[in-house]
C-alpha positions in Angstrom: -8.1 -9.6 -7.1 -8.4 -11.7 -10.0 -9.9 -14.9 -8.1 -12.2 -15.3 -11.8 -9.4 -15.3 -13.6 -7.3 -17.1 -10.9 -10.0 -20.2 -10.9 -10.0 -19.8 -15.2 -6.3 -20.3 -15.1 -6.6 -23.1 -12.8 -9.2 -25.1 -14.4 -7.1 -25.0 -17.7 -4.0 -26.6 -16.5 -6.1 -29.2 -14.3 -6.2 -30.4 -18.4 -2.7 -31.6 -18.1 -3.2 -33.3 -14.6 -2.3 -37.2 -14.8 -0.5 -36.7 -18.1 2.7 -38.2 -18.1 4.2 -35.7 -20.8 3.7 -32.4 -22.7 2.2 -33.2 -26.2 1.1 -31.0 -29.3 -2.7 -32.0 -28.4 -3.0 -32.2 -24.7 -1.1 -28.6 -25.1 -3.2 -27.2 -27.6 -6.5 -28.0 -25.1 -4.5 -26.0 -22.8 -3.8 -23.4 -24.2 -7.4 -22.8 -25.8 -8.8 -22.6 -22.3 -6.0 -20.2 -21.4 -7.1 -17.9 -24.3 -10.6 -17.9 -23.3 -9.8 -16.9 -19.8 -7.9 -14.3 -20.5 -11.0 -12.9 -23.2 -13.3 -13.3 -20.6 -11.3 -11.7 -18.3 -11.4 -8.6 -20.9 -7.7 -9.0 -22.2 -7.4 -7.6 -25.6 -8.4 -10.2 -28.0 -4.8 -9.4 -30.1 -2.6 -9.3 -27.1 -4.4 -13.1 -25.4 -3.6 -14.7 -29.1 0.0 -13.7 -28.6 0.5 -14.2 -25.3 -0.8 -18.0 -25.6 1.2 -18.7 -29.2 3.9 -17.7 -27.2 3.3 -20.3 -24.4 2.2 -22.7 -26.8 5.6 -22.3 -28.5 7.8 -22.2 -25.3 5.9 -25.4 -23.8 6.5 -27.3 -26.7 10.2 -26.1 -27.2 10.9 -27.2 -23.8 12.8 -30.2 -22.6 11.1 -31.7 -20.0 12.8 -33.2 -16.7 11.4 -36.6 -15.4 10.7 -34.5 -12.3 8.3 -31.4 -13.6 4.7 -33.1 -14.2 3.4 -31.2 -17.7 1.0 -29.0 -15.3 4.3 -27.6 -13.5 5.7 -26.7 -16.6 2.4 -25.2 -17.4 2.2 -23.2 -15.4 6.0 -21.9 -15.2 5.4 -20.6 -18.7 2.5 -19.0 -17.8 3.9 -17.3 -14.8 6.9 -16.2 -17.1 4.6 -14.6 -20.0 2.7 -13.3 -17.3 5.6 -11.4 -15.8 6.9 -10.5 -19.6 3.3 -9.2 -20.6 3.1 -7.0 -17.9 6.8 -5.5 -18.1 8.8 -7.4 -16.8 10.2 -5.5 -13.5 8.9 -2.9 -11.5 9.8 0.6 -13.2 10.5 3.4 -11.0 9.1 6.9 -10.8 11.1 9.9 -12.6 12.2 12.1 -9.9 15.1 14.4 -11.9 14.0 18.2 -11.5 14.0 20.4 -9.3 11.4 20.7 -8.1 10.0 17.5 -10.1 6.9 18.2 -12.0 4.4 15.3 -12.4 1.2 15.7 -14.1 -1.7 13.3 -13.5 -3.8 13.0 -16.7 -6.9 10.8 -16.9 -10.5 10.4 -17.4 -13.1 11.7 -14.7 -14.0 9.3 -11.9 -10.9 7.6 -12.5 -9.6 8.0 -9.1 -7.0 11.0 -10.6 -7.5 13.2 -7.1 -7.2 10.5 -5.0 -4.1 9.4 -6.4 -2.6 12.6 -6.3 -3.2 12.8 -2.9 -1.5 9.3 -2.6 1.4 9.7 -4.7 2.2 13.1 -2.6 1.9 11.1 0.9 4.0 8.1 -0.8 6.8 10.7 -1.6 7.0 12.5 1.4 7.0 9.0 3.7 8.8 6.6 1.7 11.3 9.2 0.0 11.6 11.8 1.6 10.5 14.8 -0.5 8.4 17.7 0.2 5.3 17.7 -2.4 3.0 20.6 -3.1 -0.1 19.3 -4.5 -2.1 21.3 -7.1 -5.8 21.7 -8.0 -6.0 22.1 -11.5 -9.4 20.9 -12.2 -11.1 24.3 -12.1 -14.3 23.1 -13.5 -15.6 21.1 -10.2 -14.9 23.2 -7.1 -16.1 19.4 -4.9 -12.6 18.6 -6.8 -10.9 21.3 -5.4 -11.9 21.0 -2.2 -11.4 17.2 -2.2 -7.8 17.9 -2.6 -7.8 20.3 0.0 -9.6 17.7 2.5 -6.5 15.3 1.1 -4.3 17.4 1.7 -4.8 18.5 5.0 -5.3 14.5 6.2 -1.6 14.3 4.9 -0.4 17.3 6.4 1.0 18.3 2.2 -0.3 21.9 1.2 -2.3 22.2 -2.0 -2.0 25.1 -4.4 -5.2 27.0 -5.9 -5.7 30.5 -7.3 -9.2 31.1 -6.0 -11.5 31.8 -8.9 -9.0 31.6 -11.5 -10.6 29.3 -14.0 -6.9 29.0 -16.1 -5.5 25.7 -15.4 -2.5 26.3 -17.3 -1.6 29.4 -15.0 -2.2 27.7 -12.2 0.4 24.9 -12.9 2.8 27.5 -14.0 2.5 29.8 -11.3 2.2 26.4 -8.9 5.8 25.5 -10.5 7.1 29.1 -9.5 5.7 28.6 -6.0 7.3 25.5 -5.1 10.5 26.8 -6.1 10.4 29.5 -4.2 9.2 27.2 -1.4 11.7 24.9 -1.2 9.1 22.1 -2.4 11.1 19.4 -4.6 8.1 18.1 -6.0 4.9 19.3 -8.0 2.0 17.3 -8.5 -0.6 18.5 -10.8 -4.0 17.3 -10.8 -5.9 18.1 -13.9 -9.6 17.8 -15.0 -11.1 15.1 -16.6 -14.5 14.3 -18.6 -16.8 11.6 -19.1 -15.4 10.5 -22.0 -12.5 11.9 -24.5 -12.9 15.1 -25.7 -10.9 17.7 -27.9 -11.3 20.5 -25.6 -9.7 18.5 -22.7 -6.8 16.7 -24.6 -5.9 20.3 -25.7 -6.0 21.3 -22.0 -3.7 18.8 -20.7 -1.6 19.3 -23.8 -1.3 22.9 -23.2 -0.5 22.6 -19.2 2.1 20.0 -20.5 3.8 22.4 -22.8 3.5 25.0 -20.2 5.6 23.1 -17.4 7.4 20.8 -19.0 6.8 17.8 -16.9 9.4 15.2 -15.6 6.7 12.5 -15.7 3.3 11.9 -16.8 1.1 9.6 -15.3 -2.0 8.4 -16.9 -4.8 7.3 -13.9 -7.0 4.4 -14.9 -9.9 2.6 -13.2 -9.1 -1.5 -13.5 -12.7 -1.9 -13.7 -13.2 -0.7 -17.0 -11.7 -3.1 -18.4 -11.1 -3.2 -22.7 -12.3 0.5 -22.4 -9.5 1.4 -20.1 -6.9 0.2 -22.7 -8.6 2.3 -25.4 -8.3 5.2 -23.3 -4.6 4.9 -22.4 -4.0 4.5 -26.4 -5.7 8.2 -27.2 -4.2 9.5 -24.2 -0.6 8.0 -25.2 -0.9 9.3 -29.0 -1.4 13.0 -27.7 0.8 13.4 -24.5 3.3 10.4 -24.6 2.6 9.5 -21.2 5.8 7.8 -19.0 3.5 5.0 -16.8 0.0 3.7 -16.0 -1.7 3.6 -12.5 -4.0 1.3 -12.0 -6.5 2.0 -9.5 -9.5 0.4 -7.9 -7.5 -2.7 -8.1 -9.4 -4.3 -4.9 -13.0 -4.1 -6.7 -14.4 -6.8 -8.9 -11.7 -6.4 -11.7 -11.5 -8.8 -14.4 -7.9 -8.5 -14.8 -8.0 -6.6 -18.5 -6.5 -3.8 -18.0 -3.5 -5.0 -16.0 -2.8 -7.6 -18.5 -3.2 -5.7 -21.8 -2.5 -1.7 -21.2 1.8 -2.7 -21.1 1.5 -4.4 -24.6 -1.1 -1.9 -26.1 0.8 1.4 -25.1 4.0 -0.3 -24.7 4.2 2.2 -21.1 5.0 0.4 -17.7 2.5 0.3 -15.1 3.8 2.5 -12.1 1.7 1.9 -9.7 -1.5 0.6 -8.3 -4.3 1.3 -5.9 -6.3 -0.8 -3.8 -8.2 1.4 -1.6 -9.4 4.4 -0.2 -6.7 4.9 2.7 -4.2 7.5 1.5 -1.4 4.7 2.1 -3.1 2.1 -0.1 -0.3 2.5 -3.0 1.9 -0.2 -3.9 4.8 0.3 -6.7 3.9 -2.5 -9.5 5.8 -5.5 -9.6 5.2 -7.5 -12.8 6.3 -11.0 -10.8 4.3 -10.6 -8.1 1.2 -9.8 -9.8 1.8 -12.8 -12.0 2.4 -14.8 -8.7 -1.1 -13.7 -7.4 -2.4 -14.2 -11.0 -1.9 -17.5 -10.7 -2.8 -18.2 -7.3 0.8 -18.6 -5.5 0.4 -15.0 -3.2 3.0 -12.5 -2.6 5.0 -13.1 0.5 7.6 -10.7 -0.7 4.9 -7.3 -0.7 3.4 -9.1 2.6 7.1 -8.7 4.3 7.2 -5.6 2.8 3.9 -3.8 4.6 4.8 -5.5 7.7 8.3 -4.0 7.5 7.2 -0.4 7.2 5.0 -0.3 10.3 8.2 -2.1 11.9 9.6 -0.3 14.9 13.0 -2.3 16.0 13.2 0.0 19.6 9.4 -0.9 20.7 10.1 -4.8 19.3 12.8 -5.0 22.2 10.4 -3.4 24.4 7.7 -5.9 23.6 10.2 -9.1 23.4 11.1 -8.3 27.1 7.9 -8.1 28.3 6.9 -11.4 26.8 9.7 -13.3 28.3 8.7 -12.0 31.7 5.0 -12.3 31.4 4.0 -8.6 30.9 2.1 -8.6 27.9 -1.3 -7.1 28.5 -4.1 -5.7 26.8 -2.6 -2.4 25.8 0.4 -4.3 24.0 -2.2 -6.5 22.5 -4.6 -3.2 20.9 -0.8 -2.0 19.6 -0.5 -4.9 17.3 -3.6 -5.0 16.0 -3.1 -1.3 15.2 0.3 -2.1 13.7 -1.4 -5.1 11.2 -5.0 -2.5 10.4 -2.2 0.5 9.2 -0.7 -2.3 7.0 -4.1 -2.0 4.6 -7.4 -4.0 3.6 -7.3 -7.1 5.3 -8.6 -9.5 2.5 -6.1 -8.2 0.5 -3.3 -9.3 3.2 -4.9 -12.2 3.6 -5.0 -13.1 -0.4 -1.1 -12.3 0.4 -0.6 -15.6 1.5 -0.4 -18.5 -0.9 -3.5 -20.8 -0.6 -5.6 -18.5 1.4 -6.7 -15.7 -1.2 -8.5 -18.8 -2.5 -9.9 -19.7 0.6 -11.3 -16.6 1.4 -13.0 -15.9 -2.3 -16.3 -15.6 -1.3 -15.8 -14.2 2.8 -15.9 -10.8 3.2 -13.5 -9.4 5.3 -13.4 -5.9 6.4 -12.1 -3.2 8.0 -14.2 -4.0 11.1 -13.0 -7.3 11.6 -10.9 -6.3 15.0 -14.0 -4.1 15.8 -15.7 -6.3 18.8 -12.1 -6.9 20.2 -11.3 -3.4 20.5 -14.8 -2.6 21.7 -14.1 -4.9 24.5 -10.4 -3.6 25.6 -11.4 -0.4 25.5 -14.5 -1.1 27.7 -11.6 -2.3 30.1 -10.2 0.1 32.9 -6.4 1.1 32.3 -5.8 -1.0 35.7 -7.6 -3.8 34.0 -5.6 -3.8 30.6 -2.4 -3.6 32.5 -3.2 -6.8 34.1 -5.4 -9.3 32.7 -5.3 -11.6 35.8 -7.9 -8.8 37.7 -10.8 -10.4 35.3 -13.1 -11.6 37.4 -16.7 -12.4 36.9 -18.5 -8.8 37.6 -15.7 -6.9 35.7 -16.3 -9.4 32.8 -20.3 -8.6 33.0 -19.7 -5.1 33.1 -17.3 -4.9 30.0 -19.7 -6.9 28.2 -22.1 -4.2 28.6 -20.1 -1.3 27.8 -18.9 -3.3 24.9 -22.0 -4.2 24.2 -21.1 -7.6 23.0 -21.9 -10.2 25.4 -20.2 -12.5 28.4 -19.1 -15.0 25.4 -17.4 -13.3 23.4 -15.4 -11.5 26.4 -14.5 -14.7 27.9 -13.4 -16.1 24.7 -11.4 -13.3 23.7 -10.0 -13.4 27.3 -9.2 -17.1 26.8 -7.6 -16.5 23.1 -5.1 -13.9 24.6 -4.3 -15.9 27.4 -3.3 -19.2 25.4 -1.3 -16.2 23.2 0.4 -15.0 25.7 1.8 -18.4 26.9 2.6 -19.3 23.2 4.4 -16.0 23.0 6.7 -16.9 25.9 7.3 -20.0 25.1 8.5 -19.3 21.6 10.3 -16.2 22.9 12.1 -18.0 26.0 13.4 -21.1 24.4 12.4 -21.5 20.8 11.3 -24.4 18.8 12.7 -26.5 22.0 10.2 -25.2 24.5 7.2 -25.0 21.7 7.8 -28.8 20.8 7.6 -29.8 24.6 4.4 -27.8 25.1 3.1 -29.3 22.1 4.3 -32.5 23.8 5.8 -33.7 21.0 9.3 -34.9 21.3 12.2 -32.0 20.2 14.7 -33.5 17.6 18.1 -32.4 17.2 
């Protein structure tokens, strides 16, 4: 995400490379390039100008320590201003009320229905809530069916009134049903249009009046750039929503919406959605997003995603197996599944400082492990448990069964054996054994 903006900003910082100090001239030159980069990323012009004026003022007003180079100082100033521009800190969703009523609004195609299901999944699994999804888009039968299918996937009930064309009545009845069934969150998916129209706005206002939501979230497609900001302003003027959700942030977005919306509507971005999977929803952290925009990665989010899949008891069992040299292909397959659950592989790699830029033009999709999984699944249960059984005839059979080649099977077996040795070394004796294995002197 934001690859083009990241590249442009990096180029603008190079103006200060080799400079001994901050001056009016070199700062003005750098700021001019930063403003160009922001406008090219579809950031609102007024927002871009205010931002760069503030960067210039702060950069010239700082007492530069001898240890800090001008380029590094400018990166810090821009980072801090980006964080401030995007809201300063994460803003949680309001879960007051019994039940909590959350109204989802936005244009057609913005991703409202998918987000509604993602939010239900998030609140169920991470907040321990019992949500009820409400199909309030009575004009598109496909939207109702889509929500039902998504609800089944996450095991969350979907409320509808078959044949009804009264979204206000559906919303009101859904809240009553939720109270009776002890469901403590009601998420109402509303109808969208291809463009803002008076009829749509009156309808969503009427739903708001009927159910008095605790939270109104405006869902916007990040790829619509400046148009997203204009739409957000019109919706906010009518609904006074509580927060923004940016969807499709994993697409070829230029970043304009993420960087402009907060400044234009003065409402926080609360969630970002980065894929079709129903667990691909993240709380928006301005500081982490600023890190990513400036190519610094996002290690904190990566660790959090790993911890979500971490099972302490399973880890102990795995550790014992590694020490006893019993780590096998079943364990390996389980580790691959854990990684896949964390999300889109390219997005995960982009959270590691420096890696995102290196992978900019490399396509990594969710099928990256496809051949490895096919090879392992073509093994017999006995072969998975005991990798040492792999002789030539078994390898040939596995290659044929997995639709791969002997070369690929041999490569996987070699990589697996090397990894198993390394894991045992590190688990058994830490850095000492690892250093010995690498034929390097171990220093205390």
